[in-house]
C-alpha positions as CSV (number, residue, x, y, z in Angstrom):
1,M,119.0,38.5,98.8
2,R,121.1,41.5,98.6
3,F,121.4,44.3,101.1
4,Q,122.9,47.1,99.2
5,A,121.6,49.4,96.4
6,Y,123.2,48.8,93.0
7,P,125.3,51.8,91.8
8,S,122.6,52.4,89.0
9,E,119.8,52.7,91.7
10,I,121.9,55.2,93.8
11,A,122.4,57.4,90.6
12,A,118.6,57.1,89.6
13,L,117.2,58.1,92.9
14,P,117.5,61.9,92.6
15,S,115.3,61.9,89.5
16,L,112.5,59.6,90.8
17,S,109.0,61.0,91.4
18,D,107.3,60.6,94.7
19,G,105.3,57.8,93.5
20,E,108.5,56.0,92.0
21,R,110.3,56.5,95.5
22,L,107.6,54.8,97.3
23,D,107.4,51.9,94.7
24,Y,111.2,51.6,95.1
25,F,110.9,51.7,98.9
26,L,108.2,49.2,99.0
27,M,110.0,46.7,96.8
28,R,113.3,46.9,98.5
29,V,112.0,46.7,102.1
30,F,110.0,43.6,101.2
31,E,113.1,42.2,99.4
32,T,115.6,42.8,102.4
33,E,112.9,42.5,105.1
34,E,114.5,45.6,106.8
35,F,113.3,49.3,107.6
36,W,115.9,52.0,107.9
37,G,115.7,55.2,109.7
38,L,117.6,57.4,111.8
39,K,117.9,57.5,115.8
40,Q,118.8,60.0,118.2
41,G,120.0,58.2,121.1
42,A,117.4,55.4,121.8
43,V,114.4,57.0,119.8
44,W,113.5,57.4,116.2
45,F,114.6,60.8,114.8
46,S,111.6,62.7,113.5
47,R,111.5,66.5,112.6
48,A,108.7,69.3,112.0
49,L,108.1,70.2,108.6
50,P,109.4,73.8,108.3
51,Q,106.6,74.9,106.0
52,D,103.4,73.4,104.3
53,S,104.5,70.7,102.0
54,K,102.7,68.0,99.8
55,G,99.3,68.6,101.7
56,F,100.8,68.4,105.2
57,P,100.9,71.5,107.3
58,A,104.0,73.2,108.8
59,A,105.0,71.6,112.1
60,Q,103.8,68.1,111.2
61,R,106.1,65.6,112.5
62,I,107.7,63.4,110.0
63,L,110.1,60.5,110.2
64,P,112.6,59.9,107.4
65,A,112.5,56.3,105.9
66,W,114.8,54.2,103.6
67,C,115.2,50.7,102.4
68,Y,118.9,50.6,102.5
69,R,121.6,51.4,105.3
70,H,123.6,53.4,102.5
71,Y,120.8,56.0,102.1
72,A,120.3,56.2,105.9
73,M,124.1,56.7,106.4
74,D,124.2,59.4,103.8
75,A,121.5,61.1,105.6
76,A,123.3,60.9,108.9
77,L,126.6,62.1,107.6
78,D,125.4,64.9,105.3
79,T,122.0,66.2,106.6
80,W,121.2,65.1,110.1
81,T,124.7,64.7,111.7
82,D,123.4,64.3,115.1
83,C,121.7,61.1,114.2
84,R,123.0,57.4,113.4
85,P,121.4,54.9,111.0
86,A,119.3,52.3,112.5
87,S,117.2,49.5,111.2
88,V,114.6,47.0,112.4
89,A,113.0,43.9,110.9
90,L,110.2,44.9,108.5
91,E,107.8,42.6,110.4
92,Y,108.6,44.4,113.7
93,F,108.3,47.7,112.0
94,I,104.9,46.9,110.7
95,D,103.6,45.2,113.8
96,E,105.1,47.5,116.5
97,E,106.4,50.9,115.1
98,I,103.6,51.7,112.5
99,P,100.9,51.6,115.3
100,A,103.0,53.9,117.4
101,L,103.5,56.2,114.6
102,I,99.8,56.3,113.9
103,E,99.1,57.1,117.5
104,Q,101.6,59.8,117.5
105,D,100.5,61.4,114.1
106,I,103.8,60.9,112.7
107,V,104.1,61.0,108.8
108,L,106.7,59.0,107.1
109,D,109.2,60.8,104.6
110,I,109.9,58.0,102.2
111,M,113.5,58.3,100.7
112,P,113.9,62.1,101.5
113,R,115.9,64.3,99.2
114,G,118.5,65.6,101.7
115,S,116.6,67.9,103.9
116,E,113.7,68.3,101.5
117,P,110.8,65.7,101.8
118,G,110.6,62.7,99.4
119,C,107.4,60.9,99.3
120,M,105.3,61.8,102.3
121,I,102.8,59.3,103.5
122,T,100.6,58.8,106.7
123,A,101.6,55.8,108.8
124,H,98.0,54.7,108.5
125,R,98.1,54.8,104.6
126,L,101.5,53.0,104.6
127,S,100.1,50.2,106.9
128,S,97.2,49.8,104.5
129,I,99.7,49.4,101.6
130,F,101.8,46.8,103.5
131,E,98.6,44.9,104.4
132,G,97.5,44.8,100.9
133,I,100.7,43.7,99.6
134,M,100.8,40.9,102.1
135,D,97.3,39.8,101.6
136,A,98.0,39.7,97.8
137,G,100.7,37.2,98.5
138,E,103.1,39.2,96.3
139,Y,105.8,39.3,99.2
140,R,106.3,37.0,102.2
141,L,107.6,37.9,105.6
142,E,109.6,35.2,107.2
143,G,109.1,34.2,110.8
């Protein structure tokens, strides 16, 4: 199992559509069994959308999400400099973090484009996708 993006993946990311970003994210988080985001202190970083975007209203809270440390580190260095990259096991993210995000009505911003949103998806929808993938037996969480 590898824990770094290939240079060709990094180069291709800017041109990926929202659907391709989501597919890439899903494939890699199941491969590495890690979820990457940003933390401010002890809490996950989320931000308010500055304007309506992709069917979500201005002020909607969004949480940036990545499949590799490299992408989260770039965001912490270039875009959200008051944050640090942080990861949790995918199983923990699915079992503990997603229910909290659903309760708080926080939308995930999958593979954002700098300060611009990437693929925005509700935590409930992402949970359903994870459940479907695991039920289909395409991926396996260890533990």
